[in-house]
N, C-alpha and C positions, 0 to 999 in steps of 0.2 A: 406375479405383485411380490417385493418382497418382506419377507416376514415380520420384521420390523413395523411399516405401516399401519399393519392390522390390528395393534393396539393403540392408533390413534382415534382418541377421545371423540368422536363424531361431536359431540355440543362443545368443542374447543373454538374458538372463533381465533384467528392469528390477529397476531395487532402489531404495533413497530414499539406503542412504548414499555412494554414490558423488557425492551431491551436497549434502550438508552440509544431510539433511533431517531429522529426527528421528522416529522411530517413535511415542513420546510425545509430542512437540509439535510436529511439521509445521513451518513452515517461520518458525518461531516459533524464536528463540536459547533452547537452551535453559539455565537461571539463568544470566542473563548479572549479567556483572558490576559491581558497585556501585561499584567504586575502580580507580584508576588509580594507577603508580607513586610515589611522594613528586614526582620530577621534575616530575610534571605539577599541582601543587596548581595552583598560579594559575589554571588553566583550570577545574581540581573546585570552587574556591572560586568562582568569578565564576558558575557551574555550578547550584551549590546555593544561592546566592541572586538565582538568575534572575529570578522576578515578582514580586520585592520593586524589584531595579536596573530593571528596566525602569517600573515601574508608578512609583518616584520619578524615570524618565529619570536615570539615575545608569552607565546599561549601557556606553553609547557612549565616555563620561568613563573608564570601568573599564579598558574596552577596548584602550581607546591608548595606557593603562601597562603592556600585558600585554608581559612579554618574550616575544623567540619565541624558540619551542622546538621541537624534533629530535624527529622521530615516528621517527627508526631508533632511539629506545628501546624504543619499546614492546616487550613478549613477544611474538607471538603472535597468535593470531586472536580472540584476544575480548576481549584490550588494544587490539587498530586497531579492533574495532566496537565499546567504547565509546567510544574517544578521538572518532570521528564522529559518534556522538551529543551527544557534549562541543560539540563544534566546529559541527555544525550548528544544534544549539539555541543558540546564542550570535550563531553568524552568520544569525539569523533576527530573534533579538531585536534585534542591532546594526543591518538593515537595516532593520527595520520598526515602532524604539521609537516613534518619534513618528506613527507613526496611514498607512496608506492616502494622503495628503498631502502628506506632508514623507519619504519614504524615503533613506534614506543610499544615494548611489548609486556609493562606492566603498568596498572592506574593505580597513579596515586590512593592511599585509605581514604584519602579526603574529600579526595570525587568518589571513589568505587564502593565504597560505602553506604551516603546516601543514594547514589544512583540503583544500589541493590536494593534497599529500603524500600523506594517509590516505589519504586518497578514492582517487589513483591504485592503494595497494597494496591496496584491496580491491575495484576496479575499478566504484569509482561515479561519479555524479559529483557534484559541489561544490555540494551544497544539500540541505537535509534533506529524505529523501524514507519512503517507508511502512516499510522498513526500520531506517533509525533512531527513528523515532515511535513505531513501533509492535513491533516484533519484539524490538528490543533493547532495550527502556525497559519492563520491567515485570521486578516482585520479592514472591514471597510475604513475606505480613508474617509467616508460621508456614511454616517452609518443610515442615512435615512435614503443613500443612493443605491445604485441597484449593486447585483453579484454582478459582477462582471470584471474585467481583469482589469481597468480603466480605473478601476474605484476600489481595488484591492494593494494591501501589501502585507510583507509575511510579517513575524512578529523577530521570531531568531534565524539570523541568515548565518550564511560559509563563506568567503572570496567565489567570485564568479558573478557578481554585480548584475546583469539584470536578465541576463542564462539564466543565475541561479535563484534569480525570482519568477521569472517566468518558467519558467523546471517546475519549481512549487506550485504557481498559483493557476498556471492551466489544467495541473491535475486535477487543482481542485474544484474544478469548474468541469470533470470529465467529472466527476463526484454528484456533482450539485444537477448532470444533466441525467445521471442515475435514478434522480430522486422518481420522481413518475413509475418510471421500472417499478422500483421498488414498491409502489404503494402499487400495483398494479400485480405486480406475487400475493401479494396480502389479497387483494378484492378475489385473485381468482382462486384462490387457496379455499378462502371464504366460500365461492359460490358454488367451489364444486361438494363443497357440503350440507348450503341449503337444497338444495340446488337450484343454480341460477341460470340457464343457459347465454341470456343475453345479457349478464353481469360478465360472466367467464369471455364471452365472445370479444365484447365494450376491452379486458382489461389484456386479451393479449393484444389488444389492435395496439393500445396505452404501452403496451412491454415494446414492441417493433418501433414505435416510435419514440421511444427516451433512448434505444441503444443507438438509430440513427444520430440523435442529439449528442450522444457519448462520442462517435465519431467525428461529427461536427468541430467539437472540443475540444479532441483531441488534433483536430489538424492546426489550431491557433500554436501547436507545438513548433512548427518551420517560421512561423512571425515574430516567434518572441527567445528562442535560443540558440544558441551558437554551435553547431555540434563539436566545433575543434574545445571548444570551453565546456560543455559537458564532458567531454574525452577526457580532456587534459587534468580538469578542476575540482568540475563537479559531482563525476561517478568514484573518483579518489576517495569522496569524507562518504559516500554513501558505502561504501565497501565493507565487506563484516574480517573475522577472524575463525568462519569457517568455511575450508573445501577453497582455502589461500594460499594459495604458494608463496604471498608475501609473508604471510602468519601462521605455518604450517600445523603450529603445537598450540594456536590458540593466542589468549590473553589472559594472564594473571592478575587477578582483581584484589588488589590488596587488604587486608584485614577480612576476604570476604572467603576466601577461597585459600590453599595453599598451591592447589593445582592449577594448570592454565585452564579455561574455560573457553567452547567456543560456540559462535552463534553465528548465523547468519546475515547477510549485511542487505541494506533496504529494496524492495523485491515489489515491480507492480505485484504480484503474486499477494501480498499481504491486502492489497484491498478486498475487504470482505465484498462487492458488489459481484462482481464474475463469478465467484462461488456461488450465491444465492442462485443464478441464472443457471446455471447447469446444473446445481440440484430440481432447481422448479423445471426446468426444459427435459431433464433425466440425459444430460450429457455423463458419458463416462469416460475418461480420461484411460487410456494406456498407464499400465502397472511404475513405469518410472515417473511419468510424470503426475499422475494422481500420487504417488507417495512426499513428492516433492510439493504438492499443492496441498496436500493434506497437514505436511508440517508449516506450510507458512501459515494455519487457521492458530498455532498458537506464539503467532507473531500480533496476533489480532486481541484488539478491547476481549473480553471472554463473553460481555454480552453480544457480541457480534458474532462471533463464536457460533452462539450458542443458536442463537439466529438461524442461523447455516440448517444447524443440527433439526430445527423446527419443521423448517421449509423439508428437508430433504428426507422426513418422518410422517411428513404431512400428505394425505391420499395422492396417488400418483396424478401426474395430468398427464403422462404419455398415455397412459394404462385407461384411464377415461377419455382421448380422444379415438382412441385404435378400437374401442368396445363403443362409442357416441355411432359409428357408420356414417358421420354429417363430413360433408366434403366440405364446407365454411371452416369447422373446427380444424380442419386437416389442416387447412390451406392459413387460417392464421397460427398456428401452431409451428408452423414451415416458416414461415416469413420471419417471425421473432429467430428461427436460429438459422436462416439467410443471412440476415441484417447482423447477428454475433457473429456469424461468420468473415461478413466484411470489415466487423470491426478486428478481429485477429492477424487478418491479413495485413489491413493497416498499420497493425502496430508493430505488423515484422516490418515495415518500410518504417516506420518509423526507428524503430532499432538497427534495422540494416545503418541508415544513415547516421543514424548520431553514435551507433558502440564500431560495428564492424568498419564502415567507409573511413569514420573518422579512426581510429584503430589503425586502418591501413598506410591513414596522410604520416600520423603519428610515428611511425617507424619509421618511414620513409626518410623523415627528418633528424630520425635521433638514427642515423648510423651507427653511431659508436656508444649507441646504450650496452648496460650491461647483459649479461645474458641473463634469458629466465626468466626476470618477474616480465618484462614490457616484449614479451615476444608473442605476437600475430595470435595462435590458437588460446591462451591466456586471455585477452584480448574478446575473444568470442565466447567467452564468458561473463553472465549475466553477474551484477552486483549483487544477487545470492546465491551465489553458486553455480546455477547451470550452465550448460550449452546454450547460451540461447536461443540459437535459431532451430538446433534440433529440437527443443522444448516446444518453443512458441510454435512451431509448424504443426509438431504433433498433438499439441491442445488443438491447434484450428483445424486440422483434418477428423479430428474425432468428433467434432462440432458438427461436420459435415456429415460427416456420418449417421448421423444422428437423426438426419431429414426423411420423413417418410414416405412412401412413394406409394399413389393412390393405388387401391387391389382394380383389377379388371383387367 
């Protein structure tokens, strides 16, 4: 048993409320705001026209004329989250307006300074992350209606039309499908503490069903997102300035730092859900994958990162399963791992379609492309900067290796 687990107070019951995690929406921000106070109208006016401004190559000129606004007038957490959503989208659009071959390498002070300021308030790096793109960027068309794609809309968008909308909202629905699983982890940890064998078994069954629902939700990507639009348009605006040959030295944030700063682009690894499931189930990844995953935790809201650490520090489920000697616990535990392997295998299928195969097609269409930037090997890197298939297969295989085999 790991030493840090032994200090966990037996009296401590795990709960979601302490970590800004919703009983209904999980890591999604419940009912995100759509408007900022009037003081911030210059930001909102640009943000609401972002696709048109980028496509007409006018965004950079509009941003250059934007007033420098102070984030101190933002009232509370929800306004801060919306401000960050708005500024992160504007920043990505500004950098990548002219595509991968002509990125802007300086973010002007009237954008850089408030972006860094609100990011510090929220404990996040000043770049678009999963909690902006997905967790804060959804709204119901009919507030009384269901949380399904026909009743959802994004708040801020890039070019990419219906495929961009589908990419964001399908990902949000994967997060929603994870909610019973997150609650099951809490129930299971508390069941080990009490202890309650019935509650633990029920929690493991709920977790496996939730992971299967996540896989089904992810399958909607095929219905709503065109691979060529994802690769040629959407992917570019998710790209960061760390481990990216298009911006080898990073991005200079004017008025903030004299030296360029480097941050990874958007990545599914910035979603807290699978980190929680891995820690709970005792999945241990290889060093290179683990290093990247741990770095991605710094791209999550700090309260969500703290929840992962709390689950990690809790009494170990795997140790409990091994010491219990009960076959029904072993089977339920293994079932959770099996469906997690299936989800990760399906994610590999999606990434192959939307990144690898789409990149090969794009390369075929661009026989006269400039050398270097759009070569296929670079396309095989994710927006977070990893060698994506190698990483995803390693993570999937380590999950498979965690399955316990019955003794005897």
